[in-house]
ROBAFI-653807 format. One record per residue: residue number from 0; x, y, z of N, C-alpha, C in turn. Coordinates in nm, 4 decimals. Each point is the difference from the previous one (the first is absolute). Layout:
BEGIN
  pos       n_x       n_y       n_z      ca_x      ca_y      ca_z       c_x       c_y       c_z
  NUM         X         Y         Z         X         Y         Z         X         Y         Z
...
//
This chain:
BEGIN
  pos       n_x       n_y       n_z      ca_x      ca_y      ca_z       c_x       c_y       c_z
    0    0.7623   -1.7248    1.9604   -0.0082    0.1037   -0.1020    0.0646    0.0963   -0.0316
    1    0.0164    0.0655   -0.1376    0.1043    0.0898   -0.0345   -0.1588    0.0906   -0.0940
    2    0.0355    0.1861    0.0798   -0.1421    0.0693   -0.0822    0.1116    0.1136   -0.1296
    3   -0.0195    0.0267   -0.0624    0.0122    0.0891   -0.0913   -0.0664    0.1452    0.0484
    4    0.1244    0.0596   -0.0346   -0.0540    0.1857    0.0610   -0.0769    0.0390   -0.1115
    5   -0.0608    0.0676   -0.0211   -0.0202    0.0740   -0.1147   -0.0681    0.1702    0.0215
    6    0.0539    0.0784   -0.1111   -0.1118    0.1289    0.0661   -0.1152    0.0505   -0.1042
    7   -0.0959    0.0570    0.0650   -0.1414   -0.1169    0.0120   -0.0004    0.2130   -0.1124
    8   -0.0663    0.0453   -0.1553   -0.0079    0.0931    0.0158   -0.1691    0.0158   -0.0563
    9   -0.0063    0.0195    0.1014   -0.1551    0.0839    0.0095   -0.0783    0.0936   -0.1618
   10   -0.0839    0.0193   -0.0221   -0.0736    0.0224   -0.1156    0.0458    0.1645   -0.1132
   11   -0.0565    0.0657    0.2060    0.0539    0.1413    0.0089    0.1028    0.0064   -0.0563
   12    0.1557   -0.0497    0.0596    0.1356   -0.0328    0.0120   -0.0227    0.0391   -0.1201
   13    0.0057   -0.1392   -0.1340    0.0386    0.0373   -0.0940   -0.0499    0.0680   -0.1225
   14   -0.1742    0.0323    0.0480   -0.0747    0.0871   -0.0810    0.1330    0.1732    0.0252
   15    0.0088   -0.0065    0.1145    0.1177    0.1338    0.0660    0.0710    0.0029   -0.1110
   16    0.0649   -0.1148   -0.0258    0.1351   -0.0175   -0.0784    0.0238    0.0257   -0.1704
   17   -0.1148   -0.0554   -0.0198   -0.0507   -0.0072   -0.1343   -0.0210    0.1841   -0.0781
   18   -0.0498    0.0390    0.1071   -0.0238    0.1452    0.0004    0.1504    0.0555   -0.0212
   19    0.0281   -0.0654    0.1235    0.1338    0.1332   -0.0252    0.1403   -0.0864   -0.1495
   20   -0.0084   -0.1018   -0.0410    0.0087   -0.0174   -0.1085   -0.0299    0.1085   -0.1507
   21   -0.1097    0.0243    0.0318   -0.1206    0.0298   -0.1178    0.0668    0.2350    0.0058
   22   -0.0118   -0.0340    0.1576    0.1025    0.1772    0.0322    0.1528   -0.0256   -0.0686
   23    0.0021   -0.0281    0.0473    0.1902   -0.0897   -0.1003   -0.0767    0.0066   -0.1540
   24   -0.0500    0.0396   -0.0558   -0.0228   -0.0141   -0.1335   -0.0917    0.0988    0.0041
   25    0.0016    0.0939   -0.0118   -0.0987    0.1027    0.0052    0.1635    0.0820   -0.1171
   26   -0.1210    0.0117   -0.1173    0.0977    0.1368   -0.0087   -0.0399    0.1631    0.0347
   27    0.0244    0.0777   -0.0860   -0.0408    0.2020    0.0116   -0.0433    0.0023   -0.0978
   28   -0.0804    0.0200   -0.0409   -0.0556    0.1222   -0.0604    0.0530    0.1539   -0.0764
   29   -0.0226    0.0809   -0.0286    0.0713    0.1120    0.0223   -0.0360    0.0903    0.1101
   30   -0.1334   -0.0466    0.0194   -0.1395    0.0749    0.0934    0.0011   -0.0140    0.1257
   31    0.1470   -0.0458    0.0025    0.0291   -0.1361    0.1897   -0.0735   -0.1164    0.0287
   32   -0.1158   -0.0329   -0.1045   -0.0597   -0.0867    0.0281    0.0585   -0.1068    0.0047
   33   -0.0763   -0.1514    0.0455    0.0630   -0.0861   -0.0007   -0.0886   -0.1060   -0.1183
   34    0.0926   -0.0635   -0.0842   -0.0492   -0.1447   -0.1058    0.0582   -0.1066   -0.0353
   35   -0.0873   -0.1408   -0.0115    0.0970   -0.0843   -0.0310    0.0580   -0.0888    0.0853
   36   -0.0566    0.0367    0.1357    0.0544   -0.1120    0.0096   -0.0314   -0.1209   -0.0014
   37   -0.0820   -0.0362   -0.0143   -0.1287   -0.1244    0.0506    0.0525   -0.0977   -0.1332
   38   -0.0306    0.0649   -0.0609    0.0625   -0.0316   -0.1806    0.1453   -0.0831    0.0119
   39    0.0875    0.1224    0.0256    0.1185   -0.0887    0.0401    0.0247   -0.1152    0.0978
   40   -0.0588    0.0313    0.1036    0.0631   -0.1320    0.1017   -0.0922   -0.1311   -0.0450
   41   -0.1401    0.0258   -0.0483   -0.0363   -0.0989   -0.0506    0.0872   -0.0661   -0.1382
   42    0.0114    0.0416   -0.1137    0.1315   -0.0588   -0.0492    0.0728   -0.0323    0.0743
   43    0.1218    0.0193    0.1025    0.0331   -0.0568    0.0289   -0.0161   -0.1217    0.0824
   44   -0.0906   -0.0141    0.0228   -0.0824   -0.1241    0.0713   -0.0720   -0.0974   -0.1017
   45    0.0024    0.0481   -0.1044   -0.0254   -0.0848   -0.1609   -0.1830   -0.0069    0.0480
   46   -0.0598    0.0948    0.0396   -0.1201   -0.0225    0.0534   -0.0872    0.0928   -0.0881
   47   -0.1529   -0.0414   -0.0397   -0.0326    0.1568   -0.0226   -0.0352    0.1719    0.1067
   48   -0.0103    0.1077   -0.0994    0.0232    0.0494    0.0206   -0.1602    0.0061    0.1784
   49   -0.1395   -0.0185   -0.1067   -0.1012    0.0069    0.1127    0.0338   -0.1220    0.1173
   50    0.0840   -0.1326   -0.0230    0.0346   -0.1162    0.1275    0.0241    0.1319    0.0776
   51    0.1331    0.0757    0.0071    0.0327    0.0946    0.1108   -0.0979    0.1129    0.0929
   52   -0.0740    0.0522   -0.1613   -0.0977    0.1013    0.0964   -0.0629   -0.1064    0.0255
   53   -0.0729   -0.0711    0.0101   -0.1348   -0.0588    0.0555    0.0621   -0.0431    0.1643
   54    0.1314   -0.0736   -0.0328    0.0489   -0.0235    0.1351    0.0568    0.0908    0.0704
   55    0.1001    0.0648   -0.0431   -0.0751    0.1628    0.1316   -0.0588    0.0454    0.0590
   56   -0.1268   -0.0143   -0.0746   -0.1515    0.0674    0.0420   -0.0122   -0.0396    0.1422
   57    0.0212   -0.1782   -0.0490   -0.0843   -0.0893    0.1217   -0.0975   -0.0495   -0.1220
   58   -0.0611    0.0278   -0.0888   -0.0615   -0.0939   -0.1247    0.0273   -0.1424   -0.0006
   59    0.1067   -0.0442   -0.0041    0.0391   -0.1329   -0.0133    0.1742   -0.0636    0.0830
   60   -0.0047   -0.1230    0.0207    0.1025   -0.0083    0.0837    0.1300   -0.0069   -0.0312
   61    0.1206   -0.0599   -0.0170    0.0774    0.0151    0.0273   -0.0056   -0.0965   -0.1653
   62    0.0739    0.0104   -0.1072   -0.0431   -0.1392   -0.0914    0.1614   -0.0529   -0.0007
   63   -0.0251   -0.1330   -0.0098    0.1513   -0.0916    0.0264    0.1211    0.0573   -0.1150
   64   -0.0529    0.0595   -0.0878    0.1780    0.0590   -0.0802   -0.0053    0.0895    0.0776
   65   -0.0226    0.1048    0.0189    0.0366    0.0848    0.1436    0.0758   -0.0797    0.1277
   66   -0.0512   -0.0695    0.0598    0.0228   -0.0636    0.0934    0.1680   -0.1069   -0.0253
   67   -0.0483    0.0029   -0.0930    0.1347   -0.0661   -0.0644    0.0975    0.0672    0.0358
   68    0.0103    0.0527   -0.1374    0.0665    0.1425   -0.0052    0.1274    0.0786    0.1334
   69   -0.1419    0.0119    0.0981    0.0857    0.0104    0.0477    0.0639   -0.1041    0.2255
   70    0.0277   -0.1353   -0.1333   -0.0102   -0.1532    0.0841   -0.0388    0.0190    0.1413
   71   -0.1873    0.0526   -0.0102   -0.1170   -0.0813    0.1061   -0.0878   -0.0994   -0.0530
   72   -0.0485   -0.0012    0.1286   -0.1276   -0.1439   -0.0225   -0.0925    0.1104    0.0121
   73   -0.1371   -0.1009    0.0026   -0.1266    0.0879    0.0939   -0.0422   -0.1332    0.0305
   74    0.0436    0.0203    0.1948   -0.0411   -0.1495    0.1361   -0.1630    0.0951    0.0321
   75   -0.0891   -0.0467    0.0403   -0.1070    0.0495    0.0619    0.0176   -0.0545    0.1462
   76   -0.0063    0.0953    0.0761    0.0623   -0.0284    0.2146   -0.0951   -0.0061    0.0270
   77   -0.0605   -0.0762    0.1180   -0.0902    0.0323    0.1310    0.0402    0.0143    0.0924
   78    0.0035    0.1162    0.1577    0.0460    0.0116    0.0430   -0.1665    0.0052    0.0656
   79    0.0196   -0.0224    0.1766   -0.1222   -0.0250    0.1119    0.0098    0.1278   -0.0460
   80   -0.1649    0.0028    0.0977   -0.0993    0.1197   -0.0106    0.0764    0.0977    0.1446
   81    0.0458    0.1555    0.0085    0.0172    0.0191    0.1546   -0.1200    0.0225    0.0817
   82    0.0240   -0.0231    0.0836   -0.1189   -0.0209    0.1046   -0.0776    0.1316    0.0338
   83    0.0380    0.0829   -0.0340   -0.0754    0.1156   -0.0571   -0.0953    0.0228   -0.0387
   84    0.0188   -0.0794   -0.1338   -0.0754   -0.0065   -0.1127   -0.0716   -0.1343    0.0001
   85   -0.0657   -0.0465    0.1387   -0.0817   -0.0725   -0.0110   -0.1045    0.0615    0.1295
//
């Protein structure tokens, strides 16, 4: 029997990665504030700003377009409960 090794990325890790992308795309205003990162990042992924914003805030799961752009797909994994949690 042959097994494939896969890299598992948790939702939290993916969101942290997306936050990093938004941070990279921020512009700095004359007063030192940051702006525009979500718009620029959403444009790069080809998705609406609201979709990216809602994903980052946890209101929705990452869309198929967002996952496809990063070469990811959604899978559900079940794990055995620890004995402490029973």
